[in-house]
C-alpha positions as CSV (number, residue, x, y, z in Angstrom):
1,M,-39.3,-16.2,-15.6
2,R,-36.2,-14.4,-14.4
3,L,-34.4,-17.7,-13.8
4,F,-35.1,-18.6,-17.4
5,F,-33.5,-15.4,-18.7
6,V,-30.5,-15.9,-16.4
7,I,-30.0,-19.4,-17.8
8,L,-30.4,-18.2,-21.4
9,V,-27.9,-15.3,-21.0
10,C,-25.4,-17.6,-19.3
11,T,-25.8,-20.1,-22.1
12,L,-25.3,-17.5,-24.9
13,C,-22.3,-16.1,-23.0
14,Y,-20.8,-19.6,-22.8
15,V,-21.2,-20.0,-26.6
16,K,-19.6,-16.6,-27.3
17,M,-16.7,-17.2,-24.9
18,N,-15.8,-20.5,-26.4
19,A,-12.7,-19.9,-28.4
20,Q,-13.4,-22.9,-30.6
21,F,-16.9,-21.9,-31.6
22,L,-16.1,-20.6,-35.1
23,D,-13.7,-23.5,-35.8
24,T,-16.5,-25.9,-34.7
25,L,-19.0,-24.1,-36.9
26,H,-16.7,-24.3,-39.9
27,E,-16.1,-28.0,-39.3
28,V,-19.8,-28.7,-39.0
29,F,-20.6,-27.2,-42.5
30,N,-17.8,-29.2,-44.1
31,H,-19.7,-32.4,-43.3
32,K,-22.5,-33.9,-45.4
33,S,-26.0,-32.8,-44.5
34,S,-29.0,-34.9,-43.7
35,I,-32.8,-34.2,-43.6
36,D,-34.3,-32.8,-40.4
37,A,-38.1,-33.5,-40.4
38,R,-40.2,-33.6,-37.2
39,L,-43.5,-32.8,-35.7
40,E,-43.6,-30.6,-32.7
41,S,-46.0,-29.8,-29.9
42,R,-45.2,-27.0,-27.4
43,N,-47.1,-25.8,-24.3
44,S,-47.5,-22.2,-23.5
45,F,-50.1,-19.8,-21.8
46,I,-52.6,-17.2,-22.8
47,N,-54.2,-15.4,-19.9
48,N,-52.9,-18.1,-17.5
49,Q,-54.7,-20.8,-19.5
50,L,-52.5,-23.7,-20.7
51,I,-52.6,-24.0,-24.5
52,S,-50.8,-26.2,-27.1
53,V,-49.1,-25.1,-30.3
54,T,-48.5,-27.8,-32.9
55,G,-46.1,-27.5,-35.8
56,V,-44.2,-29.2,-38.6
57,R,-40.5,-28.7,-39.3
58,L,-38.3,-29.4,-42.4
59,G,-34.7,-28.6,-42.8
60,V,-31.2,-29.9,-42.9
61,A,-28.9,-31.2,-40.1
62,Y,-25.1,-31.1,-40.2
63,Q,-23.3,-33.8,-38.2
64,R,-26.1,-33.6,-35.6
65,K,-24.6,-30.4,-34.4
66,M,-26.5,-27.8,-36.4
67,R,-30.0,-27.8,-37.8
68,I,-31.4,-25.1,-40.1
69,G,-34.8,-25.0,-41.7
70,G,-38.4,-23.8,-41.6
71,G,-41.8,-24.8,-40.6
72,L,-45.5,-24.0,-39.9
73,S,-47.1,-23.7,-36.5
74,W,-50.7,-23.1,-35.3
75,L,-52.8,-23.0,-32.2
76,K,-54.2,-26.5,-31.5
77,S,-56.1,-25.8,-28.2
78,T,-59.4,-24.2,-27.8
79,F,-59.3,-20.7,-26.4
80,S,-62.6,-18.9,-26.3
81,S,-63.9,-15.4,-25.2
82,P,-67.3,-13.7,-25.3
83,F,-67.9,-10.9,-27.7
84,Y,-70.9,-8.5,-27.7
85,E,-72.5,-7.7,-31.1
86,Q,-75.5,-5.7,-32.0
87,N,-78.3,-7.7,-33.6
88,N,-80.8,-6.7,-36.3
89,D,-83.4,-5.6,-33.6
90,G,-80.9,-3.2,-32.1
91,G,-80.2,-5.4,-29.1
92,I,-76.9,-6.9,-27.9
93,D,-76.1,-10.6,-28.4
94,T,-73.3,-12.4,-26.6
95,V,-71.2,-14.4,-29.1
96,L,-68.5,-16.9,-28.1
97,K,-65.5,-16.7,-30.4
98,N,-62.3,-18.8,-30.6
99,L,-58.9,-17.4,-30.9
100,K,-56.7,-18.7,-33.7
101,F,-53.2,-18.0,-34.9
102,I,-50.8,-19.5,-37.4
103,Y,-47.3,-18.6,-38.4
104,L,-44.4,-19.5,-40.6
105,C,-41.1,-19.7,-38.8
106,Y,-37.4,-20.3,-39.5
107,Y,-35.1,-22.0,-37.0
108,V,-31.5,-22.5,-36.2
109,D,-30.5,-25.0,-33.5
110,F,-26.7,-25.2,-32.6
111,V,-25.3,-27.8,-30.2
112,F,-22.7,-26.2,-28.0
113,H,-22.1,-29.0,-25.5
114,K,-22.2,-32.8,-26.3
115,T,-21.0,-35.9,-24.4
116,K,-21.8,-39.6,-25.0
117,R,-25.3,-39.2,-23.5
118,W,-25.9,-35.6,-22.8
119,Q,-26.5,-32.7,-25.3
120,L,-27.2,-29.0,-24.8
121,S,-28.3,-26.8,-27.6
122,V,-29.6,-23.3,-28.3
123,P,-32.7,-23.3,-30.6
124,I,-33.8,-20.0,-32.0
125,Q,-36.8,-19.4,-34.3
126,A,-38.3,-16.3,-35.9
127,G,-41.3,-15.9,-38.1
128,T,-44.4,-14.0,-39.1
129,G,-48.1,-15.0,-38.9
130,F,-51.7,-13.9,-38.3
131,A,-54.1,-14.1,-35.4
132,W,-57.9,-13.7,-35.5
133,W,-61.1,-14.6,-33.7
134,Q,-63.7,-16.8,-35.4
135,R,-67.1,-18.4,-34.3
136,Q,-66.4,-22.0,-35.3
137,N,-63.9,-24.0,-33.3
138,K,-62.1,-25.6,-36.4
139,M,-59.5,-23.2,-37.8
140,N,-60.6,-21.6,-41.0
141,F,-58.1,-19.0,-42.4
142,Y,-60.4,-18.0,-45.2
143,T,-63.2,-16.6,-43.0
144,N,-64.2,-13.0,-43.3
145,D,-62.9,-12.4,-39.7
146,K,-60.2,-9.7,-39.6
147,K,-56.7,-11.0,-39.5
148,H,-54.0,-9.3,-37.4
149,F,-50.4,-9.6,-38.6
150,F,-47.6,-10.3,-36.0
151,I,-43.8,-11.0,-35.9
152,L,-42.4,-13.7,-33.7
153,Y,-39.0,-14.4,-32.1
154,E,-38.4,-17.3,-29.8
155,P,-35.1,-18.1,-28.2
156,G,-34.6,-21.2,-25.9
157,V,-32.5,-23.9,-24.4
158,T,-32.8,-27.6,-25.1
159,V,-31.5,-30.6,-23.0
160,Q,-31.3,-34.1,-24.5
161,Y,-30.4,-37.4,-22.8
162,K,-29.6,-40.5,-25.0
163,I,-30.5,-43.8,-23.3
164,F,-29.5,-45.9,-26.4
165,K,-27.9,-44.9,-29.7
166,W,-31.3,-44.6,-31.2
167,F,-33.6,-43.5,-28.3
168,G,-33.5,-40.6,-25.9
169,L,-35.6,-38.1,-23.9
170,G,-35.5,-34.3,-24.2
171,A,-36.9,-31.1,-22.9
172,D,-36.8,-27.5,-24.1
173,V,-37.7,-24.2,-22.5
174,A,-38.1,-21.0,-24.6
175,Y,-40.0,-17.6,-24.6
176,R,-42.2,-16.5,-27.4
177,F,-42.0,-12.8,-28.1
178,T,-44.6,-11.3,-30.5
179,A,-44.9,-7.8,-31.9
180,L,-48.5,-7.1,-32.8
181,N,-51.4,-4.8,-32.0
182,N,-52.6,-6.5,-28.7
183,K,-55.5,-4.0,-28.3
184,K,-57.0,-5.2,-31.6
185,I,-56.5,-9.0,-31.0
186,G,-57.4,-8.6,-27.3
187,E,-54.8,-11.1,-26.1
188,K,-51.1,-11.1,-25.6
189,L,-49.3,-14.0,-27.2
190,N,-46.1,-13.4,-25.4
191,S,-45.5,-16.4,-23.2
192,P,-42.9,-18.9,-21.9
193,T,-43.1,-22.2,-23.8
194,Y,-42.0,-25.7,-22.9
195,S,-42.2,-29.2,-24.1
196,F,-41.0,-32.8,-23.2
197,K,-39.8,-35.1,-26.0
198,I,-39.4,-38.7,-26.8
199,L,-36.6,-39.0,-29.4
200,V,-36.2,-41.8,-31.8
201,W,-33.4,-41.7,-34.5
202,L,-34.6,-44.1,-37.2
203,D,-31.3,-44.2,-39.0
204,Q,-29.4,-45.1,-35.9
205,L,-32.1,-47.7,-35.0
206,F,-31.6,-49.3,-38.5
207,Y,-27.8,-49.3,-38.1
208,S,-28.1,-51.0,-34.7
209,A,-30.6,-53.6,-35.8
210,L,-28.9,-54.4,-39.1
211,P,-25.2,-53.6,-38.7
212,E,-24.2,-56.0,-41.5
213,S,-26.5,-54.5,-44.2
214,K,-25.1,-52.7,-47.2
215,I,-26.8,-49.5,-46.1
216,S,-25.3,-49.7,-42.6
217,K,-21.8,-50.4,-44.0
218,R,-22.1,-47.4,-46.3
219,F,-23.7,-44.9,-44.1
220,G,-23.3,-46.3,-40.5
221,P,-22.4,-47.6,-38.1
222,A,-24.7,-46.3,-35.3
223,V,-22.9,-43.7,-33.2
224,W,-23.5,-41.9,-29.9
């Protein structure tokens, strides 16, 4: 955990200390934008249990150096805990309930170091959502179970390696900070998160496969 924060602080300091940062940012926004659409799956922990958070993202990308947008994420894994409820006879029943949460988020991802094959970026996302316990496993936001509002902030670091112009591998490490009433929900959602990615750039694949097409000549060619 401490190593992650050291890496994150060093990364942010590098960005701040780079004298060309503002000039680069200005240059990025002067270029045409493209659509940034993706599915995400991140691993994290609740009470030392590995869980998966799935999400969809939609935004704009500028020159493949800056991505801005929003999305929706939700708990995909099953995380259960026993609850004790009084029945009609005055006795106590043990009821197994499943934790659920869902949140809207907004993200910014800036590439601060890029070579032909390697890329380092600083993704940051923030958002708001709800967490609750329900009996059924399948998520149902419209149940009568009490919802607990929370605020989320998640900074991180992403590493990407391009094998071909259109194919690469990546990994990111981040930390999810949440502000909510943990006593009411019963679980702390603060956790490190990580994911490994297989990256395919469909536009670059098209330009590489059909370099003589009208589309490739207009929008291409494929670039590193």
